[in-house]
PASEBA-1860 file (N, C-alpha, C; in nm, 3 decimals):
! residues 336
1> MKVGVIGC> 8.051/2.366/0.903/8.017/2.485/0.968/8.022/2.524/1.082 ~ 8.082/2.637/1.140/8.141/2.679/1.295/8.026/2.820/1.320 ~ 8.019/2.793/1.431/7.843/2.839/1.522/7.891/2.912/1.591 ~ 7.893/3.058/1.682/7.909/3.132/1.799/7.772/3.113/1.871 ~ 7.748/3.061/1.943/7.629/3.120/2.053/7.698/3.181/2.160 ~ 7.633/3.305/2.160/7.624/3.415/2.250/7.514/3.425/2.350 ~ 7.544/3.373/2.439/7.409/3.343/2.556/7.427/3.207/2.568 ~ 7.458/3.171/2.767/7.455/3.028/2.779/7.382/2.967/2.885
9> GFFAQNHL> 7.246/3.062/2.893/7.199/3.105/3.000/7.079/2.956/3.021 ~ 6.961/3.002/3.047/6.842/2.872/3.053/6.818/2.789/2.899 ~ 6.809/2.908/2.843/6.758/2.843/2.694/6.826/2.789/2.617 ~ 6.976/2.845/2.660/7.107/2.800/2.553/7.092/2.669/2.537 ~ 7.064/2.611/2.686/7.106/2.465/2.717/7.035/2.372/2.600 ~ 6.956/2.425/2.502/6.851/2.349/2.428/6.929/2.400/2.255 ~ 6.960/2.498/2.307/7.036/2.533/2.134/7.154/2.438/2.107 ~ 7.233/2.450/2.227/7.353/2.382/2.250/7.305/2.215/2.228
17> AAWQAIKE> 7.236/2.164/2.268/7.242/2.038/2.267/7.172/2.020/2.146 ~ 7.087/2.078/2.065/7.006/2.079/1.966/7.195/2.068/1.796 ~ 7.245/2.161/1.853/7.347/2.161/1.754/7.432/2.020/1.767 ~ 7.459/1.980/1.853/7.520/1.878/1.858/7.455/1.776/1.744 ~ 7.352/1.809/1.733/7.265/1.660/1.663/7.244/1.708/1.530 ~ 7.315/1.790/1.472/7.288/1.862/1.340/7.489/1.804/1.290 ~ 7.446/1.709/1.199/7.610/1.707/1.140/7.689/1.806/1.064 ~ 7.625/1.884/1.031/7.685/1.981/0.913/7.768/2.084/1.012
25> ISSVIVCD> 7.737/2.073/1.163/7.780/2.153/1.272/7.920/2.099/1.318 ~ 8.003/2.177/1.285/8.187/2.089/1.321/8.244/2.163/1.401 ~ 8.170/2.282/1.473/8.209/2.367/1.631/8.157/2.482/1.670 ~ 8.145/2.427/1.773/8.055/2.549/1.843/8.153/2.592/1.945 ~ 8.178/2.744/1.909/8.187/2.800/2.023/8.131/2.880/2.111 ~ 8.137/2.982/2.243/8.037/2.992/2.306/8.125/3.097/2.374 ~ 7.998/3.207/2.399/8.060/3.342/2.506/7.928/3.373/2.620 ~ 7.960/3.432/2.669/7.867/3.457/2.800/7.947/3.539/2.882
33> QQVELAEA> 7.861/3.698/2.908/7.997/3.760/3.027/7.996/3.698/3.150 ~ 7.905/3.597/3.184/7.945/3.525/3.295/8.005/3.360/3.273 ~ 8.130/3.424/3.266/8.255/3.353/3.242/8.205/3.156/3.256 ~ 8.128/3.191/3.380/8.136/3.041/3.461/7.995/2.963/3.371 ~ 7.900/3.029/3.339/7.770/2.964/3.272/7.891/2.934/3.125 ~ 7.999/3.033/3.044/8.029/2.965/2.950/8.117/2.853/2.973 ~ 8.187/2.828/3.068/8.266/2.727/3.110/8.161/2.572/3.140 ~ 8.033/2.597/3.189/8.016/2.500/3.195/7.970/2.458/3.090
41> AKTQFGVR> 7.890/2.538/2.993/7.854/2.485/2.872/7.954/2.384/2.776 ~ 8.106/2.465/2.822/8.237/2.431/2.744/8.214/2.265/2.806 ~ 8.207/2.247/2.924/8.210/2.100/2.967/8.089/2.010/2.977 ~ 7.975/2.025/2.921/7.860/2.013/2.927/7.859/1.943/2.793 ~ 7.868/2.026/2.664/7.870/2.050/2.503/7.977/2.019/2.482 ~ 8.128/1.981/2.534/8.241/1.963/2.455/8.288/2.126/2.358 ~ 8.237/2.177/2.388/8.276/2.294/2.343/8.411/2.345/2.257 ~ 8.443/2.430/2.208/8.604/2.410/2.167/8.687/2.528/2.245
49> QVYDEAEE> 8.593/2.658/2.253/8.649/2.770/2.298/8.512/2.873/2.378 ~ 8.602/2.934/2.500/8.504/3.027/2.528/8.566/3.144/2.524 ~ 8.468/3.257/2.535/8.427/3.442/2.540/8.384/3.442/2.593 ~ 8.429/3.543/2.681/8.336/3.695/2.734/8.314/3.823/2.679 ~ 8.365/3.772/2.576/8.320/3.907/2.527/8.272/3.886/2.344 ~ 8.170/3.956/2.313/8.104/3.875/2.191/8.190/3.950/2.089 ~ 8.264/4.051/2.082/8.312/4.123/1.939/8.484/4.036/1.966 ~ 8.490/4.006/2.099/8.647/3.943/2.076/8.643/3.801/2.041
57> MLANEDLD> 8.520/3.759/2.002/8.497/3.585/1.954/8.475/3.640/1.810 ~ 8.430/3.760/1.739/8.382/3.774/1.634/8.509/3.826/1.571 ~ 8.552/3.862/1.610/8.724/3.915/1.545/8.776/3.778/1.542 ~ 8.811/3.742/1.675/8.919/3.645/1.650/8.905/3.515/1.576 ~ 8.707/3.404/1.573/8.685/3.335/1.488/8.620/3.294/1.360 ~ 8.657/3.248/1.265/8.582/3.243/1.158/8.462/3.150/1.119 ~ 8.357/3.215/1.217/8.255/3.174/1.202/8.169/3.224/1.075 ~ 8.081/3.065/1.053/7.995/3.057/0.951/7.851/3.154/1.036
65> FVDIVTTP> 7.830/3.143/1.179/7.709/3.246/1.177/7.691/3.222/1.349 ~ 7.624/3.322/1.393/7.619/3.373/1.540/7.466/3.291/1.546 ~ 7.441/3.246/1.710/7.306/3.230/1.737/7.288/3.300/1.875 ~ 7.195/3.379/1.896/7.245/3.477/1.966/7.094/3.406/2.041 ~ 7.163/3.406/2.219/7.049/3.340/2.314/7.100/3.500/2.450 ~ 7.052/3.544/2.414/7.050/3.629/2.535/6.867/3.690/2.566 ~ 6.899/3.801/2.656/6.760/3.863/2.696/6.743/4.024/2.548 ~ 6.628/4.034/2.502/6.543/4.100/2.434/6.671/4.221/2.406
73> SSHRLLVE> 6.667/4.294/2.533/6.733/4.422/2.513/6.882/4.412/2.437 ~ 6.964/4.296/2.494/7.017/4.316/2.416/7.054/4.285/2.275 ~ 6.959/4.218/2.212/6.932/4.116/2.069/6.989/4.299/1.976 ~ 6.971/4.397/1.988/6.986/4.485/1.866/7.169/4.527/1.890 ~ 7.193/4.507/1.979/7.335/4.574/1.999/7.409/4.368/1.924 ~ 7.374/4.319/1.928/7.468/4.209/1.924/7.443/4.142/1.752 ~ 7.321/4.199/1.723/7.273/4.129/1.550/7.363/4.265/1.510 ~ 7.357/4.371/1.549/7.450/4.464/1.440/7.594/4.445/1.464
81> MAARYGRH> 7.653/4.424/1.542/7.787/4.387/1.565/7.769/4.257/1.508 ~ 7.696/4.157/1.509/7.750/4.007/1.396/7.713/4.089/1.254 ~ 7.610/4.135/1.194/7.610/4.190/1.061/7.732/4.269/1.062 ~ 7.780/4.345/1.123/7.924/4.427/1.101/8.024/4.308/1.038 ~ 8.044/4.230/1.122/8.152/4.150/1.112/8.098/3.987/1.015 ~ 7.981/4.064/0.918/7.957/3.972/0.783/7.901/3.828/0.863 ~ 7.854/3.801/0.969/7.828/3.674/0.999/7.647/3.643/0.997 ~ 7.608/3.581/0.950/7.448/3.540/0.944/7.399/3.522/1.108
89> VICQKPLA> 7.284/3.503/1.109/7.242/3.564/1.279/7.090/3.498/1.277 ~ 7.091/3.358/1.420/6.999/3.335/1.467/6.964/3.461/1.584 ~ 6.853/3.504/1.589/6.793/3.538/1.702/6.704/3.477/1.781 ~ 6.746/3.468/1.919/6.573/3.468/1.978/6.465/3.540/1.990 ~ 6.379/3.482/2.052/6.251/3.584/2.052/6.251/3.580/2.162 ~ 6.166/3.738/2.237/6.108/3.812/2.149/6.250/3.887/2.055 ~ 6.251/3.959/1.893/6.333/4.006/1.863/6.374/4.111/1.911 ~ 6.333/4.215/1.971/6.350/4.307/2.039/6.264/4.389/2.105
97> PSIEDAKA> 6.277/4.487/2.178/6.136/4.549/2.276/6.075/4.634/2.216 ~ 6.112/4.667/2.064/6.018/4.761/1.997/6.038/4.751/1.854 ~ 5.893/4.757/1.798/5.943/4.763/1.669/6.070/4.812/1.586 ~ 6.044/4.929/1.631/6.209/5.014/1.576/6.308/4.963/1.588 ~ 6.362/4.910/1.688/6.456/4.812/1.732/6.461/4.670/1.622 ~ 6.390/4.675/1.593/6.327/4.517/1.504/6.400/4.548/1.368 ~ 6.312/4.682/1.320/6.317/4.708/1.205/6.466/4.750/1.138 ~ 6.529/4.836/1.235/6.685/4.837/1.279/6.796/4.695/1.249
105> MVDACKLA> 6.746/4.584/1.292/6.797/4.464/1.325/6.799/4.420/1.156 ~ 6.663/4.388/1.114/6.696/4.358/0.985/6.702/4.463/0.925 ~ 6.744/4.583/0.888/6.809/4.663/0.775/6.966/4.618/0.788 ~ 6.991/4.636/0.898/7.141/4.638/0.927/7.172/4.477/0.883 ~ 7.081/4.363/0.864/7.119/4.225/0.798/7.150/4.286/0.693 ~ 7.023/4.328/0.615/7.014/4.309/0.493/7.109/4.406/0.436 ~ 7.184/4.572/0.493/7.287/4.618/0.445/7.404/4.528/0.401 ~ 7.415/4.410/0.524/7.577/4.359/0.531/7.521/4.253/0.452
113> GVTLMVHE> 7.464/4.202/0.386/7.374/4.094/0.308/7.389/3.961/0.373 ~ 7.373/3.940/0.494/7.361/3.857/0.574/7.219/3.812/0.625 ~ 7.173/3.650/0.646/7.089/3.630/0.665/7.019/3.650/0.824 ~ 6.903/3.704/0.866/6.890/3.691/0.990/6.743/3.603/1.026 ~ 6.736/3.467/1.137/6.631/3.419/1.112/6.593/3.454/1.274 ~ 6.479/3.441/1.295/6.441/3.412/1.431/6.397/3.301/1.506 ~ 6.444/3.257/1.590/6.423/3.122/1.680/6.320/3.140/1.716 ~ 6.236/3.121/1.624/6.053/3.109/1.689/6.052/2.939/1.611
121> NFRWQGII> 6.088/2.905/1.735/6.052/2.725/1.689/5.937/2.625/1.753 ~ 5.777/2.731/1.781/5.669/2.661/1.835/5.620/2.559/1.696 ~ 5.621/2.661/1.577/5.575/2.612/1.428/5.662/2.467/1.414 ~ 5.751/2.414/1.462/5.817/2.335/1.385/5.839/2.205/1.499 ~ 5.720/2.215/1.611/5.681/2.084/1.670/5.617/1.959/1.532 ~ 5.650/1.865/1.547/5.656/1.776/1.460/5.447/1.768/1.450 ~ 5.366/1.749/1.528/5.227/1.767/1.528/5.185/1.882/1.481 ~ 5.243/2.048/1.504/5.202/2.102/1.420/5.225/2.141/1.265
129> QRAKQLID> 5.349/2.057/1.251/5.412/2.030/1.067/5.299/1.959/1.047 ~ 5.269/1.852/1.129/5.143/1.783/1.045/5.019/1.837/1.017 ~ 4.965/1.901/1.132/4.869/1.934/1.099/4.850/2.064/1.021 ~ 4.940/2.148/0.969/4.961/2.201/0.895/4.946/2.126/0.691 ~ 5.034/2.017/0.701/5.037/1.955/0.615/4.874/1.907/0.529 ~ 4.815/1.906/0.694/4.643/1.820/0.667/4.582/1.945/0.625 ~ 4.553/2.048/0.685/4.528/2.152/0.622/4.547/2.226/0.447 ~ 4.653/2.204/0.428/4.710/2.233/0.290/4.684/2.112/0.170
137> SGRIGDPF> 4.656/2.026/0.235/4.586/1.911/0.147/4.459/1.942/0.143 ~ 4.385/2.024/0.203/4.254/2.038/0.181/4.179/1.934/0.235 ~ 4.201/1.920/0.391/4.127/1.796/0.450/3.984/1.874/0.492 ~ 4.031/2.001/0.546/3.905/2.020/0.598/3.861/2.160/0.526 ~ 3.914/2.179/0.430/3.849/2.310/0.289/3.916/2.408/0.394 ~ 3.858/2.498/0.319/3.884/2.626/0.421/3.923/2.719/0.537 ~ 3.987/2.739/0.596/3.977/2.712/0.737/3.946/2.896/0.750 ~ 3.824/2.906/0.873/3.760/3.016/0.862/3.783/3.063/1.005
145> LAQISFRT> 3.827/2.953/1.114/3.803/3.012/1.277/3.950/2.946/1.331 ~ 3.994/2.953/1.386/4.121/2.910/1.482/4.121/2.948/1.642 ~ 4.116/2.884/1.717/4.122/2.893/1.848/4.286/2.818/1.904 ~ 4.374/2.889/1.923/4.462/2.828/1.987/4.528/2.930/2.131 ~ 4.558/2.849/2.232/4.579/2.921/2.389/4.679/2.821/2.445 ~ 4.756/2.836/2.531/4.856/2.837/2.584/4.803/2.905/2.714 ~ 4.768/2.779/2.801/4.727/2.751/2.940/4.813/2.743/3.074 ~ 4.899/2.748/3.167/4.985/2.671/3.232/5.014/2.737/3.381
153> GYNVYSNQ> 5.018/2.626/3.450/5.051/2.678/3.605/5.188/2.685/3.594 ~ 5.277/2.632/3.510/5.437/2.621/3.547/5.494/2.778/3.576 ~ 5.585/2.741/3.673/5.660/2.851/3.707/5.768/2.868/3.643 ~ 5.712/2.985/3.556/5.780/3.071/3.419/5.906/3.133/3.517 ~ 5.918/3.170/3.572/6.022/3.248/3.664/6.179/3.192/3.739 ~ 6.096/3.035/3.751/6.218/2.970/3.838/6.384/2.982/3.752 ~ 6.320/2.992/3.632/6.470/2.988/3.558/6.505/3.104/3.499 ~ 6.375/3.195/3.446/6.401/3.316/3.425/6.349/3.398/3.492
161> PYLAEDER> 6.418/3.455/3.650/6.382/3.571/3.725/6.383/3.669/3.709 ~ 6.401/3.713/3.567/6.367/3.835/3.478/6.225/3.831/3.459 ~ 6.164/3.726/3.414/6.029/3.821/3.376/5.962/3.863/3.464 ~ 5.972/3.794/3.570/5.869/3.861/3.704/5.886/4.025/3.712 ~ 6.000/4.064/3.646/6.041/4.220/3.647/5.964/4.308/3.552 ~ 5.930/4.198/3.432/5.911/4.295/3.306/5.763/4.342/3.328 ~ 5.788/4.484/3.306/5.617/4.473/3.248/5.529/4.442/3.088 ~ 5.619/4.399/3.074/5.508/4.340/2.950/5.600/4.151/2.951
169> LVLYDMGT> 5.470/4.071/2.982/5.508/3.954/2.982/5.452/3.874/2.911 ~ 5.307/3.818/2.952/5.250/3.708/2.845/5.250/3.760/2.726 ~ 5.183/3.873/2.679/5.205/3.875/2.489/5.309/3.912/2.459 ~ 5.427/3.918/2.517/5.579/3.947/2.476/5.660/3.792/2.483 ~ 5.629/3.774/2.573/5.706/3.629/2.566/5.651/3.504/2.559 ~ 5.529/3.490/2.556/5.404/3.368/2.498/5.366/3.399/2.365 ~ 5.303/3.622/2.354/5.234/3.616/2.236/5.363/3.589/2.098 ~ 5.468/3.593/2.067/5.537/3.626/1.995/5.515/3.489/1.922
177> HIFDLVRF> 5.531/3.383/2.034/5.490/3.215/1.973/5.377/3.211/1.875 ~ 5.229/3.282/1.976/5.111/3.215/1.963/5.066/3.297/1.834 ~ 5.115/3.380/1.878/5.058/3.496/1.707/5.170/3.436/1.570 ~ 5.265/3.369/1.587/5.349/3.280/1.463/5.274/3.218/1.423 ~ 5.185/3.116/1.512/5.158/3.017/1.485/4.978/3.081/1.413 ~ 4.926/3.187/1.468/4.820/3.202/1.412/4.834/3.275/1.304 ~ 4.986/3.330/1.244/4.972/3.353/1.078/5.028/3.224/1.041 ~ 5.058/3.116/1.086/5.095/3.021/1.014/5.034/2.939/0.944
185> FMGEVSSL> 4.903/2.940/1.025/4.743/2.868/0.994/4.710/2.960/0.951 ~ 4.634/3.060/0.968/4.521/3.154/0.921/4.580/3.269/0.824 ~ 4.717/3.298/0.813/4.765/3.404/0.712/4.789/3.505/0.806 ~ 4.739/3.646/0.736/4.838/3.723/0.772/4.657/3.871/0.833 ~ 4.682/3.940/0.957/4.612/3.995/1.009/4.563/4.158/1.002 ~ 4.425/4.172/0.992/4.417/4.279/0.934/4.380/4.380/1.051 ~ 4.344/4.351/1.188/4.267/4.389/1.291/4.277/4.259/1.388 ~ 4.302/4.375/1.493/4.275/4.256/1.656/4.238/4.344/1.773
193> YAQTHQVN> 4.172/4.312/1.892/4.110/4.356/1.938/4.166/4.212/2.108 ~ 4.210/4.309/2.199/4.328/4.247/2.283/4.258/4.308/2.403 ~ 4.218/4.188/2.556/4.222/4.206/2.717/4.364/4.183/2.749 ~ 4.381/4.212/2.849/4.533/4.161/2.910/4.492/4.144/3.086 ~ 4.519/4.095/3.167/4.503/4.099/3.322/4.634/4.042/3.369 ~ 4.617/4.133/3.501/4.701/4.053/3.559/4.658/3.980/3.708 ~ 4.698/3.857/3.722/4.609/3.795/3.811/4.754/3.756/3.976 ~ 4.827/3.724/3.883/5.019/3.703/4.029/5.005/3.868/4.048
201> PDIQGEDA> 4.967/3.870/4.225/5.048/4.033/4.247/5.187/4.062/4.212 ~ 5.296/3.954/4.264/5.398/3.953/4.331/5.516/4.006/4.158 ~ 5.449/4.030/4.075/5.477/4.047/3.927/5.463/4.134/3.882 ~ 5.516/4.231/3.778/5.453/4.338/3.706/5.399/4.383/3.586 ~ 5.445/4.264/3.519/5.343/4.292/3.396/5.232/4.179/3.397 ~ 5.173/4.148/3.301/5.059/4.107/3.292/5.077/3.942/3.251 ~ 4.945/3.853/3.342/5.020/3.702/3.317/4.886/3.639/3.233 ~ 4.788/3.707/3.211/4.691/3.650/3.105/4.606/3.762/2.988
209> ATVLLCHA> 4.614/3.679/2.918/4.577/3.759/2.780/4.472/3.703/2.681 ~ 4.364/3.784/2.596/4.282/3.756/2.525/4.295/3.775/2.419 ~ 4.325/3.773/2.271/4.328/3.860/2.173/4.200/3.788/2.062 ~ 4.154/3.883/2.004/4.073/3.846/1.894/4.139/3.893/1.775 ~ 4.165/3.793/1.623/4.205/3.902/1.526/4.154/3.847/1.421 ~ 4.136/3.948/1.300/4.069/3.917/1.211/4.150/3.876/1.078 ~ 4.133/3.801/0.994/4.175/3.768/0.885/4.072/3.823/0.764 ~ 4.107/3.739/0.623/4.101/3.834/0.524/3.970/3.678/0.510
217> AGASVAAM> 3.980/3.607/0.540/3.913/3.469/0.494/3.893/3.401/0.674 ~ 3.828/3.547/0.783/3.835/3.478/0.905/3.867/3.511/1.017 ~ 3.843/3.433/1.142/3.915/3.492/1.197/3.988/3.390/1.351 ~ 4.083/3.460/1.445/4.149/3.365/1.492/4.156/3.401/1.692 ~ 4.121/3.342/1.795/4.085/3.352/1.903/4.207/3.283/1.933 ~ 4.336/3.401/1.985/4.445/3.350/2.065/4.459/3.367/2.198 ~ 4.440/3.269/2.316/4.424/3.295/2.437/4.543/3.239/2.491 ~ 4.617/3.319/2.624/4.760/3.248/2.710/4.764/3.343/2.819
225> NYVSAVEH> 4.817/3.236/2.948/4.827/3.277/3.064/4.922/3.201/3.137 ~ 4.977/3.234/3.283/5.084/3.165/3.280/5.035/3.142/3.434 ~ 4.901/3.089/3.461/4.851/3.133/3.608/4.746/3.014/3.603 ~ 4.741/2.943/3.508/4.590/2.842/3.479/4.612/2.711/3.601 ~ 4.518/2.719/3.655/4.514/2.548/3.703/4.469/2.428/3.637 ~ 4.544/2.410/3.579/4.512/2.291/3.496/4.539/2.149/3.557 ~ 4.446/2.029/3.513/4.467/1.897/3.568/4.591/1.820/3.533 ~ 4.608/1.860/3.401/4.715/1.793/3.306/4.816/1.935/3.285
233> DEFIQIPI> 4.907/1.926/3.313/5.001/2.061/3.283/5.101/1.994/3.168 ~ 5.094/2.016/3.083/5.215/1.954/2.957/5.260/2.067/2.926 ~ 5.268/2.223/2.968/5.316/2.331/2.985/5.342/2.353/2.776 ~ 5.439/2.268/2.719/5.459/2.340/2.600/5.348/2.269/2.517 ~ 5.283/2.199/2.502/5.149/2.113/2.430/5.051/2.258/2.395 ~ 4.986/2.225/2.298/4.913/2.422/2.267/4.807/2.298/2.191 ~ 4.680/2.316/2.306/4.570/2.303/2.214/4.523/2.423/2.151 ~ 4.466/2.302/1.979/4.454/2.432/1.860/4.293/2.340/1.800
241> RIEGSHGS> 4.230/2.453/1.787/4.145/2.354/1.671/4.098/2.478/1.555 ~ 4.063/2.410/1.457/4.065/2.470/1.309/3.962/2.471/1.271 ~ 3.857/2.537/1.208/3.716/2.535/1.159/3.747/2.534/1.018 ~ 3.677/2.403/0.940/3.754/2.471/0.774/3.567/2.439/0.714 ~ 3.527/2.480/0.660/3.431/2.486/0.554/3.395/2.308/0.507 ~ 3.488/2.248/0.505/3.444/2.042/0.465/3.450/2.012/0.609 ~ 3.528/2.086/0.716/3.547/1.966/0.854/3.618/2.041/0.994 ~ 3.698/2.001/1.037/3.775/2.087/1.129/3.893/2.011/1.171
249> LEIRRDYQ> 3.984/2.030/1.263/4.097/2.001/1.297/4.139/2.022/1.422 ~ 4.161/1.975/1.503/4.210/1.923/1.676/4.322/1.914/1.703 ~ 4.425/1.935/1.807/4.535/1.930/1.846/4.503/1.916/2.038 ~ 4.501/1.821/2.076/4.452/1.782/2.197/4.589/1.742/2.296 ~ 4.582/1.703/2.368/4.682/1.622/2.497/4.723/1.519/2.471 ~ 4.827/1.490/2.497/4.933/1.371/2.494/4.948/1.360/2.325 ~ 4.946/1.484/2.256/5.024/1.436/2.130/4.960/1.388/2.026 ~ 4.764/1.408/2.038/4.669/1.369/1.979/4.632/1.478/1.872
257> LNVVSNKQ> 4.603/1.422/1.769/4.550/1.474/1.624/4.436/1.433/1.584 ~ 4.304/1.534/1.596/4.236/1.495/1.511/4.147/1.514/1.385 ~ 4.099/1.505/1.318/4.030/1.562/1.205/3.914/1.491/1.175 ~ 3.825/1.592/1.179/3.660/1.565/1.103/3.617/1.587/0.956 ~ 3.624/1.512/0.886/3.584/1.524/0.716/3.514/1.430/0.737 ~ 3.390/1.522/0.614/3.251/1.420/0.583/3.213/1.351/0.691 ~ 3.196/1.404/0.822/3.141/1.318/0.946/3.224/1.249/0.976 ~ 3.330/1.174/0.927/3.415/1.108/1.005/3.553/1.153/1.068
265> MTPYHVPP> 3.562/1.076/1.179/3.692/1.102/1.252/3.811/1.047/1.230 ~ 3.897/1.141/1.185/4.040/1.017/1.188/4.151/1.108/1.257 ~ 4.209/0.994/1.348/4.285/1.019/1.477/4.436/0.994/1.394 ~ 4.502/1.053/1.506/4.657/1.081/1.432/4.734/1.112/1.547 ~ 4.811/1.013/1.609/4.909/1.026/1.691/5.040/1.110/1.671 ~ 5.101/1.195/1.694/5.193/1.262/1.642/5.302/1.277/1.733 ~ 5.390/1.190/1.834/5.459/1.270/1.963/5.572/1.278/1.904 ~ 5.628/1.370/1.973/5.764/1.459/1.952/5.905/1.337/1.903
273> VHYSWGSS> 5.949/1.348/1.862/6.122/1.271/1.838/6.159/1.282/1.952 ~ 6.230/1.203/2.009/6.301/1.183/2.176/6.439/1.212/2.131 ~ 6.539/1.247/2.204/6.656/1.238/2.167/6.761/1.236/2.352 ~ 6.814/1.159/2.304/6.915/1.083/2.415/6.920/1.224/2.553 ~ 6.938/1.298/2.529/6.967/1.405/2.611/6.853/1.518/2.658 ~ 6.725/1.506/2.602/6.632/1.535/2.667/6.603/1.727/2.680 ~ 6.509/1.721/2.718/6.486/1.900/2.792/6.398/1.905/2.928 ~ 6.473/2.032/3.001/6.353/1.992/3.128/6.230/2.082/3.056
281> LGGAVMES> 6.181/2.135/2.968/6.087/2.155/2.901/5.969/2.051/2.872 ~ 6.069/1.939/2.787/5.962/1.818/2.722/5.992/1.815/2.635 ~ 5.990/1.711/2.580/6.003/1.600/2.445/6.036/1.733/2.297 ~ 5.891/1.808/2.318/5.810/1.915/2.192/5.913/1.974/2.213 ~ 5.984/2.058/2.293/6.075/2.165/2.257/6.178/2.104/2.250 ~ 6.238/2.014/2.245/6.396/1.972/2.184/6.373/1.921/2.082 ~ 6.252/1.844/2.006/6.195/1.824/1.890/6.243/1.971/1.782 ~ 6.136/2.068/1.827/6.100/2.229/1.784/6.255/2.232/1.755
289> VVNIQKHW> 6.395/2.257/1.889/6.454/2.353/1.827/6.563/2.241/1.783 ~ 6.583/2.134/1.743/6.619/2.082/1.672/6.598/2.097/1.511 ~ 6.445/2.077/1.497/6.396/2.123/1.368/6.415/2.279/1.337 ~ 6.400/2.356/1.393/6.419/2.466/1.320/6.538/2.506/1.279 ~ 6.667/2.458/1.414/6.818/2.472/1.358/6.840/2.362/1.216 ~ 6.811/2.268/1.201/6.810/2.209/1.112/6.761/2.295/0.996 ~ 6.660/2.367/0.987/6.567/2.426/0.893/6.694/2.537/0.890 ~ 6.734/2.651/0.928/6.839/2.728/0.939/6.989/2.707/0.846
297> VECLNTGT> 6.989/2.559/0.865/7.174/2.517/0.837/7.096/2.498/0.682 ~ 6.974/2.450/0.690/6.967/2.415/0.494/6.942/2.532/0.443 ~ 6.905/2.624/0.456/6.857/2.789/0.440/7.009/2.767/0.395 ~ 7.063/2.857/0.463/7.203/2.890/0.447/7.290/2.794/0.338 ~ 7.267/2.665/0.364/7.328/2.549/0.258/7.265/2.615/0.090 ~ 7.095/2.629/0.092/7.048/2.636/0.002/7.026/2.770/-0.083 ~ 7.067/2.885/-0.011/7.032/3.016/0.020/6.948/3.023/0.023 ~ 6.796/3.007/0.093/6.707/3.025/0.083/6.643/3.095/0.211
305> EPHTSGAD> 6.577/3.211/0.207/6.490/3.265/0.266/6.446/3.200/0.399 ~ 6.468/3.167/0.558/6.425/3.109/0.637/6.266/3.135/0.635 ~ 6.181/3.040/0.689/6.022/3.083/0.714/6.022/3.221/0.818 ~ 6.108/3.170/0.931/6.086/3.317/1.031/6.214/3.406/0.991 ~ 6.222/3.456/0.868/6.335/3.549/0.893/6.301/3.704/0.961 ~ 6.431/3.799/0.999/6.397/3.901/1.037/6.211/4.008/0.970 ~ 6.227/3.970/0.838/6.162/4.041/0.783/6.002/4.016/0.833 ~ 5.977/3.864/0.859/5.846/3.790/0.866/5.817/3.820/0.966
313> NLKTLELV> 5.914/3.813/1.087/5.914/3.837/1.198/5.861/3.950/1.253 ~ 5.887/4.073/1.203/5.813/4.222/1.244/5.689/4.197/1.200 ~ 5.638/4.116/1.098/5.491/4.080/1.139/5.375/4.073/1.241 ~ 5.509/3.967/1.302/5.463/3.899/1.457/5.461/3.959/1.550 ~ 5.586/4.079/1.575/5.584/4.188/1.682/5.504/4.265/1.599 ~ 5.452/4.309/1.539/5.329/4.416/1.493/5.195/4.366/1.524 ~ 5.185/4.252/1.569/5.070/4.195/1.651/5.100/4.203/1.776 ~ 5.218/4.163/1.846/5.192/4.180/2.018/5.192/4.324/2.011
321> FGSYESAA> 5.299/4.417/2.012/5.286/4.590/2.019/5.138/4.630/1.988 ~ 5.066/4.579/1.883/4.927/4.604/1.841/4.829/4.534/1.931 ~ 4.844/4.452/2.038/4.761/4.375/2.154/4.751/4.468/2.241 ~ 4.919/4.519/2.252/4.914/4.605/2.376/4.846/4.787/2.378 ~ 4.867/4.792/2.267/4.785/4.932/2.230/4.638/4.921/2.264 ~ 4.586/4.820/2.153/4.472/4.788/2.215/4.386/4.754/2.331 ~ 4.507/4.652/2.436/4.468/4.670/2.578/4.434/4.788/2.650 ~ 4.552/4.879/2.635/4.567/4.971/2.684/4.476/5.085/2.664
329> KSIVCHIR> 4.392/5.102/2.525/4.330/5.199/2.474/4.144/5.173/2.453 ~ 4.172/5.030/2.484/4.069/4.931/2.484/3.967/4.979/2.317 ~ 4.084/4.981/2.186/4.041/5.003/2.068/4.057/4.859/2.011 ~ 4.006/4.851/1.878/4.075/4.802/1.753/4.212/4.842/1.731 ~ 4.270/4.712/1.700/4.387/4.805/1.647/4.407/4.748/1.496 ~ 4.408/4.842/1.432/4.439/4.847/1.257/4.569/4.786/1.196 ~ 4.591/4.654/1.140/4.694/4.621/1.154/4.756/4.679/1.015 ~ 4.876/4.713/0.961/4.925/4.813/0.841/5.022/4.694/0.783
END
């Protein structure tokens, strides 16, 4: 398979490294309007060709799919362009700055007969996949409460300075990940109530948020912030606790997964698969990026729908934008 990667910035380095680990990928082409970034990617990852215009790449290269790793404001233009050229599309999260844009992208790909997947990698961490398997096997009975948090003091602005200027921050940037996990473990959401705060005076958006989400058979509490003072800041490791009718499951630091059932605790240690090139964000990031990109290739080969298809991700985005509405108006937001 031949892939065209659009965007060679900070997180694209993880995408590019992951494509090298997937045997079905025979050729990688890169494109970035900052041509020096594309040239650097060519040197580091041995890509075959460099472009500075996406449409020129799409017109000249016989690509199987494109991998869009740019800022959200550019996603609709690039996704619709790829669809016009008949290329399958992976797009980084957040998919779009509005539900209207996201729906237009999904519709464009459907009309063109191409597959759209959102690169929602958190659920592809090995420890999170293992937790889901244990829950689905019935180890804790029927889940009725999930607590999922992301608390860090990591300087997210150092590699992505545009985040400091965004009026929508942690719910938009991190909430897409956390709400995808909420849906992954607990199913669809019927209503939510959110509160947000801006702690750091040097940014434009909210850097702390807490959301209560209601499901058909329980509730979830999602808490996220970029301003925590924590003793052990693992950044990408996500504390999760899920209560069930017959037990509980907890993901703790250092990749520890504990299951309590029948009054007995069973510990599991589920460290990430490590790759030689690593990642500045940690092993769990690299593992999850490789896993989701392998999933994408498998879906294309088998003609199956990706777990985080564009259509599926609309439901996650509804939670993001619903949370902003709830926080702004101090109301319960009912999800359609």
